[in-house]
Structures are given as structure tokens and as C-alpha cells.
BAVOPA-988220 format. One record per residue (C-alpha): x, y, z; residue number from 0. Coordinates in Angstrom, 3 decimals. Layout:
N
{{X; Y; Z}; NUM}
...
END
This chain:
404
{{115.219; 116.080; 89.438}; 0}
{{111.908; 115.141; 87.728}; 1}
{{112.216; 112.494; 85.051}; 2}
{{111.910; 113.448; 81.394}; 3}
{{108.727; 112.569; 79.503}; 4}
{{108.324; 111.479; 75.866}; 5}
{{105.168; 111.038; 73.816}; 6}
{{105.338; 108.608; 70.892}; 7}
{{102.940; 109.182; 67.992}; 8}
{{102.614; 106.632; 65.182}; 9}
{{100.159; 105.916; 62.409}; 10}
{{100.349; 102.278; 61.363}; 11}
{{100.978; 98.790; 62.716}; 12}
{{104.497; 98.698; 61.289}; 13}
{{105.139; 102.156; 62.733}; 14}
{{103.982; 100.961; 66.172}; 15}
{{106.392; 98.050; 65.846}; 16}
{{109.333; 100.271; 64.889}; 17}
{{108.634; 102.556; 67.830}; 18}
{{108.228; 99.705; 70.312}; 19}
{{111.818; 98.606; 69.674}; 20}
{{113.082; 102.137; 70.262}; 21}
{{111.109; 102.176; 73.522}; 22}
{{112.665; 98.886; 74.652}; 23}
{{116.150; 100.252; 74.000}; 24}
{{115.355; 103.515; 75.809}; 25}
{{114.214; 101.519; 78.825}; 26}
{{117.522; 99.677; 78.837}; 27}
{{119.597; 102.846; 78.465}; 28}
{{117.629; 105.178; 80.755}; 29}
{{114.878; 103.478; 82.817}; 30}
{{113.792; 106.733; 84.483}; 31}
{{112.237; 108.247; 81.354}; 32}
{{108.431; 108.397; 81.372}; 33}
{{106.811; 107.320; 78.127}; 34}
{{103.309; 107.391; 76.659}; 35}
{{101.921; 106.749; 73.181}; 36}
{{99.190; 107.710; 70.736}; 37}
{{98.733; 105.076; 68.025}; 38}
{{96.587; 106.669; 65.320}; 39}
{{95.838; 103.380; 63.489}; 40}
{{94.517; 100.280; 65.249}; 41}
{{94.567; 99.412; 68.934}; 42}
{{98.281; 99.938; 69.586}; 43}
{{99.017; 96.339; 70.572}; 44}
{{102.774; 96.868; 70.295}; 45}
{{102.544; 99.573; 72.982}; 46}
{{100.093; 97.695; 75.172}; 47}
{{102.388; 94.656; 75.232}; 48}
{{105.068; 96.913; 76.765}; 49}
{{102.609; 98.498; 79.242}; 50}
{{103.060; 101.910; 77.652}; 51}
{{100.106; 104.175; 78.564}; 52}
{{97.944; 105.156; 75.587}; 53}
{{96.643; 108.697; 75.979}; 54}
{{93.688; 108.787; 73.579}; 55}
{{90.986; 106.738; 71.857}; 56}
{{91.919; 103.873; 69.527}; 57}
{{89.823; 101.916; 67.068}; 58}
{{90.455; 99.368; 64.329}; 59}
{{89.062; 100.637; 61.020}; 60}
{{87.893; 98.423; 58.116}; 61}
{{90.976; 99.291; 56.031}; 62}
{{93.413; 98.660; 58.874}; 63}
{{95.197; 101.808; 57.723}; 64}
{{95.627; 100.646; 54.124}; 65}
{{92.898; 102.786; 52.552}; 66}
{{95.406; 104.092; 49.980}; 67}
{{95.253; 100.662; 48.327}; 68}
{{91.596; 101.061; 47.392}; 69}
{{89.396; 104.150; 47.774}; 70}
{{86.451; 101.982; 48.800}; 71}
{{88.318; 101.211; 52.024}; 72}
{{88.601; 104.929; 52.773}; 73}
{{84.831; 105.321; 52.344}; 74}
{{84.261; 102.458; 54.786}; 75}
{{86.633; 104.117; 57.250}; 76}
{{84.682; 107.377; 56.988}; 77}
{{81.455; 105.480; 57.652}; 78}
{{83.086; 103.948; 60.737}; 79}
{{83.917; 107.359; 62.174}; 80}
{{87.482; 107.959; 60.973}; 81}
{{87.244; 111.765; 60.961}; 82}
{{85.786; 111.987; 64.456}; 83}
{{88.327; 109.472; 65.799}; 84}
{{91.271; 111.375; 64.312}; 85}
{{89.994; 114.644; 65.736}; 86}
{{89.662; 113.134; 69.241}; 87}
{{93.156; 111.659; 68.958}; 88}
{{94.582; 115.042; 67.982}; 89}
{{92.833; 116.701; 70.916}; 90}
{{94.288; 114.074; 73.270}; 91}
{{97.774; 114.734; 71.891}; 92}
{{97.445; 118.515; 72.205}; 93}
{{96.205; 118.166; 75.771}; 94}
{{99.014; 115.800; 76.825}; 95}
{{101.956; 117.306; 74.916}; 96}
{{102.570; 120.443; 77.065}; 97}
{{103.783; 118.114; 79.828}; 98}
{{106.296; 116.422; 77.505}; 99}
{{109.942; 117.235; 76.950}; 100}
{{110.034; 115.597; 73.512}; 101}
{{107.780; 114.000; 70.905}; 102}
{{108.807; 111.128; 68.636}; 103}
{{106.645; 110.743; 65.549}; 104}
{{106.802; 107.621; 63.377}; 105}
{{104.995; 107.476; 60.043}; 106}
{{103.865; 109.772; 57.247}; 107}
{{102.508; 113.335; 57.211}; 108}
{{99.617; 112.549; 59.593}; 109}
{{101.781; 111.613; 62.572}; 110}
{{104.375; 114.255; 61.680}; 111}
{{101.693; 116.961; 61.558}; 112}
{{100.327; 115.797; 64.921}; 113}
{{103.855; 116.243; 66.305}; 114}
{{104.301; 119.666; 64.691}; 115}
{{100.995; 120.943; 66.089}; 116}
{{102.084; 120.157; 69.661}; 117}
{{104.601; 123.047; 69.396}; 118}
{{107.082; 120.771; 71.181}; 119}
{{110.455; 119.648; 69.775}; 120}
{{110.070; 116.364; 67.936}; 121}
{{112.116; 113.581; 66.371}; 122}
{{110.741; 112.349; 63.050}; 123}
{{111.034; 108.784; 61.763}; 124}
{{109.465; 108.536; 58.301}; 125}
{{109.689; 104.744; 58.363}; 126}
{{107.006; 104.144; 55.729}; 127}
{{108.524; 106.489; 53.130}; 128}
{{111.443; 105.653; 50.854}; 129}
{{113.141; 107.077; 47.781}; 130}
{{113.780; 103.487; 46.685}; 131}
{{110.224; 103.258; 45.315}; 132}
{{110.720; 105.856; 42.578}; 133}
{{114.365; 106.942; 42.830}; 134}
{{113.339; 110.193; 44.523}; 135}
{{111.063; 110.820; 47.488}; 136}
{{108.220; 113.132; 46.536}; 137}
{{107.095; 114.872; 49.715}; 138}
{{103.745; 116.632; 49.933}; 139}
{{103.918; 120.317; 50.947}; 140}
{{102.465; 119.731; 54.418}; 141}
{{105.073; 117.105; 55.308}; 142}
{{107.844; 119.252; 53.804}; 143}
{{106.760; 122.107; 56.076}; 144}
{{106.735; 119.840; 59.159}; 145}
{{110.172; 118.339; 58.502}; 146}
{{111.786; 121.682; 57.718}; 147}
{{110.441; 123.382; 60.832}; 148}
{{112.803; 124.244; 63.689}; 149}
{{110.691; 122.034; 65.959}; 150}
{{111.837; 118.961; 64.021}; 151}
{{115.239; 118.038; 65.454}; 152}
{{116.087; 115.354; 62.898}; 153}
{{114.495; 113.138; 60.259}; 154}
{{115.369; 109.452; 60.525}; 155}
{{114.842; 107.259; 57.442}; 156}
{{114.511; 103.499; 57.072}; 157}
{{117.246; 103.251; 54.411}; 158}
{{120.411; 105.241; 53.733}; 159}
{{119.423; 106.028; 50.126}; 160}
{{116.400; 108.012; 51.338}; 161}
{{118.511; 109.964; 53.839}; 162}
{{120.900; 110.908; 51.036}; 163}
{{117.984; 111.838; 48.763}; 164}
{{116.434; 114.136; 51.384}; 165}
{{119.782; 115.800; 52.057}; 166}
{{120.109; 116.375; 48.319}; 167}
{{116.640; 117.955; 48.317}; 168}
{{117.613; 120.358; 51.080}; 169}
{{116.663; 118.594; 54.318}; 170}
{{120.160; 118.558; 55.794}; 171}
{{118.932; 117.162; 59.124}; 172}
{{117.924; 113.824; 57.485}; 173}
{{119.937; 110.832; 58.630}; 174}
{{119.872; 107.048; 58.279}; 175}
{{117.962; 105.264; 61.014}; 176}
{{117.286; 101.756; 59.780}; 177}
{{114.798; 99.082; 60.835}; 178}
{{114.607; 98.954; 64.654}; 179}
{{113.092; 95.453; 64.679}; 180}
{{116.198; 94.173; 62.896}; 181}
{{118.152; 94.608; 66.127}; 182}
{{116.109; 91.848; 67.763}; 183}
{{115.936; 89.503; 64.781}; 184}
{{118.134; 86.891; 66.415}; 185}
{{117.449; 83.172; 66.917}; 186}
{{115.980; 82.294; 70.302}; 187}
{{116.934; 78.638; 70.224}; 188}
{{113.448; 77.418; 69.333}; 189}
{{113.583; 73.836; 68.037}; 190}
{{112.137; 73.927; 64.511}; 191}
{{112.897; 70.228; 63.863}; 192}
{{114.778; 71.133; 60.708}; 193}
{{116.453; 68.390; 58.738}; 194}
{{120.019; 69.190; 57.679}; 195}
{{120.699; 69.632; 53.963}; 196}
{{117.003; 70.093; 53.108}; 197}
{{116.098; 73.664; 52.017}; 198}
{{113.758; 75.391; 54.476}; 199}
{{110.965; 77.665; 53.263}; 200}
{{109.321; 80.191; 55.592}; 201}
{{105.656; 81.115; 55.259}; 202}
{{104.843; 84.671; 56.387}; 203}
{{101.137; 85.402; 55.782}; 204}
{{101.028; 88.657; 57.721}; 205}
{{99.596; 89.564; 61.100}; 206}
{{96.323; 91.368; 60.421}; 207}
{{93.253; 89.180; 60.761}; 208}
{{91.166; 88.089; 58.928}; 209}
{{93.420; 88.860; 55.951}; 210}
{{96.267; 86.766; 57.363}; 211}
{{93.986; 83.704; 57.413}; 212}
{{93.093; 84.203; 53.741}; 213}
{{96.762; 84.689; 52.883}; 214}
{{97.779; 81.534; 54.731}; 215}
{{95.130; 79.495; 52.912}; 216}
{{96.639; 80.702; 49.625}; 217}
{{100.118; 79.799; 50.831}; 218}
{{98.990; 76.284; 51.729}; 219}
{{97.713; 75.837; 48.185}; 220}
{{101.095; 77.031; 46.918}; 221}
{{102.881; 74.569; 49.207}; 222}
{{100.946; 71.710; 47.617}; 223}
{{101.975; 72.876; 44.138}; 224}
{{105.615; 73.138; 45.249}; 225}
{{105.493; 69.622; 46.659}; 226}
{{104.092; 68.330; 43.365}; 227}
{{107.013; 69.891; 41.495}; 228}
{{109.613; 68.727; 44.035}; 229}
{{108.248; 65.932; 46.268}; 230}
{{110.108; 65.844; 49.628}; 231}
{{112.436; 68.515; 48.297}; 232}
{{111.727; 71.191; 50.909}; 233}
{{110.624; 71.676; 54.502}; 234}
{{108.101; 74.362; 55.426}; 235}
{{107.826; 76.428; 58.608}; 236}
{{105.046; 78.990; 59.169}; 237}
{{105.378; 82.014; 61.468}; 238}
{{101.822; 82.845; 62.529}; 239}
{{100.246; 85.270; 64.973}; 240}
{{98.355; 83.631; 67.882}; 241}
{{94.952; 84.617; 66.455}; 242}
{{95.798; 82.735; 63.267}; 243}
{{97.096; 79.705; 65.163}; 244}
{{93.695; 79.550; 66.857}; 245}
{{92.020; 79.190; 63.456}; 246}
{{94.280; 76.445; 62.101}; 247}
{{91.703; 73.711; 62.596}; 248}
{{89.096; 75.574; 60.535}; 249}
{{91.674; 76.404; 57.851}; 250}
{{92.855; 72.783; 57.695}; 251}
{{89.330; 71.502; 57.230}; 252}
{{88.486; 74.047; 54.538}; 253}
{{91.725; 73.328; 52.607}; 254}
{{91.726; 69.526; 52.961}; 255}
{{94.669; 69.330; 55.374}; 256}
{{95.054; 67.435; 58.650}; 257}
{{96.145; 69.231; 61.830}; 258}
{{97.931; 67.569; 64.722}; 259}
{{99.675; 69.610; 67.450}; 260}
{{100.564; 72.512; 65.183}; 261}
{{101.650; 70.311; 62.276}; 262}
{{99.614; 70.502; 59.066}; 263}
{{99.854; 67.543; 56.687}; 264}
{{98.359; 67.085; 53.245}; 265}
{{97.598; 63.858; 51.430}; 266}
{{96.058; 63.906; 47.939}; 267}
{{92.467; 62.663; 47.644}; 268}
{{92.385; 58.904; 47.251}; 269}
{{95.603; 58.306; 49.201}; 270}
{{95.619; 55.338; 51.535}; 271}
{{96.129; 55.794; 55.270}; 272}
{{99.432; 53.907; 55.017}; 273}
{{100.953; 56.352; 52.526}; 274}
{{103.120; 59.190; 53.786}; 275}
{{101.629; 62.686; 53.386}; 276}
{{102.676; 64.631; 50.302}; 277}
{{103.850; 67.552; 52.430}; 278}
{{103.781; 68.972; 55.962}; 279}
{{103.931; 72.484; 57.402}; 280}
{{105.020; 73.079; 60.996}; 281}
{{103.328; 76.158; 62.460}; 282}
{{104.584; 78.384; 65.286}; 283}
{{103.354; 81.535; 67.001}; 284}
{{106.574; 82.111; 68.954}; 285}
{{109.404; 81.449; 66.521}; 286}
{{109.408; 84.282; 63.968}; 287}
{{113.087; 85.156; 64.372}; 288}
{{114.212; 81.520; 64.236}; 289}
{{112.082; 80.713; 61.199}; 290}
{{113.255; 83.729; 59.208}; 291}
{{116.888; 83.297; 60.266}; 292}
{{117.115; 79.623; 59.320}; 293}
{{115.020; 79.734; 56.139}; 294}
{{116.550; 79.557; 52.679}; 295}
{{113.591; 81.301; 51.027}; 296}
{{110.523; 83.189; 52.222}; 297}
{{107.025; 83.086; 50.792}; 298}
{{105.874; 86.455; 52.041}; 299}
{{102.542; 88.262; 52.147}; 300}
{{103.462; 90.914; 54.692}; 301}
{{105.210; 94.255; 55.009}; 302}
{{107.710; 94.664; 57.834}; 303}
{{108.235; 90.904; 58.263}; 304}
{{109.331; 90.661; 54.631}; 305}
{{111.568; 93.726; 54.973}; 306}
{{113.346; 92.029; 57.863}; 307}
{{113.862; 88.834; 55.883}; 308}
{{115.348; 90.801; 52.998}; 309}
{{117.600; 92.736; 55.389}; 310}
{{119.347; 89.507; 56.391}; 311}
{{119.723; 88.327; 52.805}; 312}
{{116.704; 86.101; 52.174}; 313}
{{115.028; 85.776; 48.743}; 314}
{{111.284; 86.483; 48.717}; 315}
{{108.496; 85.051; 46.580}; 316}
{{105.278; 87.097; 46.765}; 317}
{{101.808; 86.136; 45.558}; 318}
{{99.109; 88.833; 45.632}; 319}
{{96.068; 88.334; 47.833}; 320}
{{92.698; 90.035; 48.159}; 321}
{{93.870; 92.678; 50.640}; 322}
{{93.218; 95.129; 52.074}; 323}
{{96.996; 95.182; 52.611}; 324}
{{98.666; 92.561; 50.495}; 325}
{{97.248; 93.291; 47.053}; 326}
{{99.199; 93.314; 43.793}; 327}
{{99.692; 97.068; 44.200}; 328}
{{101.323; 96.550; 47.594}; 329}
{{103.439; 93.611; 46.372}; 330}
{{104.605; 95.563; 43.329}; 331}
{{105.613; 98.504; 45.519}; 332}
{{107.454; 96.080; 47.800}; 333}
{{109.356; 94.767; 44.793}; 334}
{{110.585; 98.286; 44.012}; 335}
{{111.548; 98.848; 47.643}; 336}
{{113.323; 95.508; 48.089}; 337}
{{115.045; 95.284; 44.715}; 338}
{{116.214; 91.947; 43.347}; 339}
{{115.450; 90.136; 46.601}; 340}
{{111.684; 90.102; 45.947}; 341}
{{109.846; 88.433; 43.079}; 342}
{{106.107; 88.952; 42.665}; 343}
{{104.199; 86.297; 40.723}; 344}
{{100.945; 87.417; 39.111}; 345}
{{99.214; 90.785; 38.853}; 346}
{{95.930; 89.893; 40.584}; 347}
{{94.772; 87.775; 43.536}; 348}
{{96.472; 84.415; 43.070}; 349}
{{94.658; 81.929; 40.842}; 350}
{{95.514; 78.215; 40.482}; 351}
{{97.588; 79.083; 37.414}; 352}
{{99.488; 81.841; 39.258}; 353}
{{100.177; 79.427; 42.109}; 354}
{{101.640; 76.893; 39.670}; 355}
{{103.903; 79.613; 38.234}; 356}
{{104.954; 80.601; 41.751}; 357}
{{105.738; 76.990; 42.653}; 358}
{{107.987; 76.674; 39.632}; 359}
{{109.708; 79.974; 40.507}; 360}
{{110.379; 78.799; 44.075}; 361}
{{112.183; 75.718; 42.795}; 362}
{{114.132; 77.701; 40.186}; 363}
{{115.142; 80.330; 42.753}; 364}
{{116.533; 77.842; 45.243}; 365}
{{118.578; 76.233; 42.462}; 366}
{{120.110; 79.549; 41.367}; 367}
{{123.216; 79.964; 43.526}; 368}
{{124.296; 83.193; 41.783}; 369}
{{120.940; 84.844; 42.499}; 370}
{{120.950; 83.677; 46.127}; 371}
{{124.411; 85.205; 46.582}; 372}
{{123.147; 88.525; 45.187}; 373}
{{120.250; 88.503; 47.674}; 374}
{{122.722; 88.112; 50.530}; 375}
{{124.441; 91.282; 49.332}; 376}
{{121.327; 93.267; 48.393}; 377}
{{119.471; 93.125; 51.717}; 378}
{{122.213; 94.441; 54.005}; 379}
{{123.099; 97.103; 51.402}; 380}
{{119.525; 98.416; 51.394}; 381}
{{118.621; 98.198; 55.078}; 382}
{{121.843; 97.784; 57.044}; 383}
{{123.706; 98.038; 59.167}; 384}
{{121.661; 96.970; 62.222}; 385}
{{121.499; 99.148; 65.323}; 386}
{{118.564; 101.414; 64.420}; 387}
{{116.865; 101.261; 67.819}; 388}
{{120.070; 102.302; 69.575}; 389}
{{120.896; 105.032; 67.023}; 390}
{{117.463; 106.574; 67.494}; 391}
{{117.366; 106.052; 71.266}; 392}
{{120.764; 107.690; 71.794}; 393}
{{119.740; 110.688; 69.676}; 394}
{{116.644; 111.045; 71.861}; 395}
{{118.706; 110.870; 75.049}; 396}
{{121.167; 113.442; 73.758}; 397}
{{118.284; 115.733; 72.807}; 398}
{{116.927; 115.417; 76.353}; 399}
{{120.344; 116.031; 77.876}; 400}
{{120.243; 112.558; 79.430}; 401}
{{123.243; 110.266; 79.773}; 402}
{{122.765; 106.621; 80.502}; 403}
END
């Protein structure tokens, strides 16, 4: 019997990530399934790392997919050939799809419309949409048409509230999916050299370069302000992508830090060589799960990474950057999505005064045991329970008539 074939369509880096975890679970449950992907935004690194064939052209645009944050970014994307790229991607999908038994589409109306146009049955995962932002999910007419079509077998949502909201609006096939990456957010045993009884703070500057480098520079300035408020009171661990790790020496020099084997140290100007540094930050490119799991608080300037931290009960302090992703608009939307777990300091790219306010808030937050307890309840309530990759994978297998 020929093996079944699935095409995964996604439009966004977070969407690629979500889908990659579903793919890993499918491989475990039914290794014979053939899989291919069409990432509409970026190069599809999450798929390439799993050796999933990519069926059409890919290109990184100036906005990185976040043109809705600022219309200027959309203009730059147009100038870089966005319309032509999207058209070629659609043609690749329409050419490949007739050989597929099922399509899985992750993202907003663009990826869902791609899936609908294939005329094949598809599973929808609207991972980037949530009713938590405004209390009700407002769906544009095109997406409503796609999700209500008979070709759409089900609509998975990231949180249970959105599934309930869609059912209330008349999409009975909506069901809770969750965050697939949460299933693999488990400690790996990486030695973080954490001191017992000293609060640990995670730094998550994001993964998209060069923005992540700018975000991390801001976070280092914040770390200095925190250390001035509470000398030796905290320990800092940074989860960085490899491309950012490679730039640490340049960042250290520009920010007045010293770098030695992945450890950043800062001593105030005028300090003698004999004096201990004011603060240190240990940086890792292979310890995200461990850092988030063992942290007491997260300074976050990211999307999915922050969602995951909230899901396991961590409090988040956000400071806006220059973007294109992590602007005040994005941080404010995150605050609505994440509820009490996230606090955004400032309404514009962080200034020295905003950083001082954020430093004070970090200290206050870690001293507020009642608030910390509420965060531990809030995250799992919003995004739990875990198991999203298996829930989605098993639905796919059932739809294909496969049993593992």
C-alpha cells in the first residue's frame, strides 16, 4: 500500500515552529507518512532542520512577516518582490497538492486560503489568532469562508477560550489544540551553574536577527540597572540563537562588557581590576528549555518563547524595542494575550528612564509572592494542558485512516 502524503503550509516563524513539533510527533507515531512543506514567510529553517522537503521558493523579507506592525515594512516587502514570491509559492502548492492525501495549514487567512484553494481536505491550526486579545475573535470574511468549508476538517486553536468562542460563533468544528512546542519544553540536564536560593532571571531577546541583537543590547542595559537596585541579588541566564552568540564579542565591546567563554561580565567605569564585577550573564545557544524551566522571572522580547514561559507559570517583564517584531504594539498585544503574567514597561522603544522603571518592577515582582502564585495558575489555565502535538497528530492520522 502506498504511503500517505501530507503537505504542511505555514506563514510565520512561530507557525513553522508549531508545525515542526507536530511533524516530529507524526514521525514517531507513523514513520511511513511522506511529508513536505511550504513556508510562506522566511526560509523555513524549522522544516529544513528536520529534513522536510520544501516544495517552493522561499525568501526572507525586510519585515520578517511582521508588516502589520508598521505599514512602511509592507512597502519594503512589496519592493523586495512579496507579491511575485507569494504567487510563485501558491503555484507550487497548487502543483504539488493533487498528489497529497491531506493538507495541514498553520497561520492566518493566507495559509488557510492556500489550503482551501488546493481543493484537498485540510486541517486548520489558527495558532496566531486568539479571542483573548479582544474577548471575541473577529474573523475576516475570507477566513470565515475557508474555515466553514467542507474541505476544512477541523479548526485547532492555541487556547481553549478561542475554541469556545468560535463554537459560539457557529464554527462547531473548532477545538482546542494548544502550543505544540510546550510538549518538548523539558529540561535537558544542561548545567547552568545556578546558585541555590538566588533568584534566576532568563533573558529571551528573540530569534530574528538583527533585531535580536538590538533587543539583547537593551536587555544588558536593563541587567545593569537591576544590579544597581539589587547588587548580587539575582543570577542571569540568556537563551540566544547561534547567530546571536556569534555576535557576543561585538555586543560586549559596544556595551562596555567583557566576554569570556560565553560569560558576560560588567564592571562600572573606574573599577579596579581587583574588584568583582557588578553583574554577570551566562549565555547559551543550546539551553532554552533549561533556562526557561529553572528561571523565576523572564525578561522577554519574543513571541512564542514568551508564550511558552507563561504556559509553565513564569512572570514576564517586557520592554519595547525598535522592531520590526517586538515594538510596543506587539508587547501590548502580548499583554492582552498572556493576562496577568506579562507586564510591559514603557510605551515606546526603551529609554534609560524606562529601563530604570523596568529594573524596579523586576525587583518588586520577585518579592511579590501572591502575584507569583497567580502567574503559576494563569499560564496553565490559558495554554494548558500540554499534549498539543499529539492531539493534532492523532487527528491527522485518524483523518488519513492510519493507525500507529
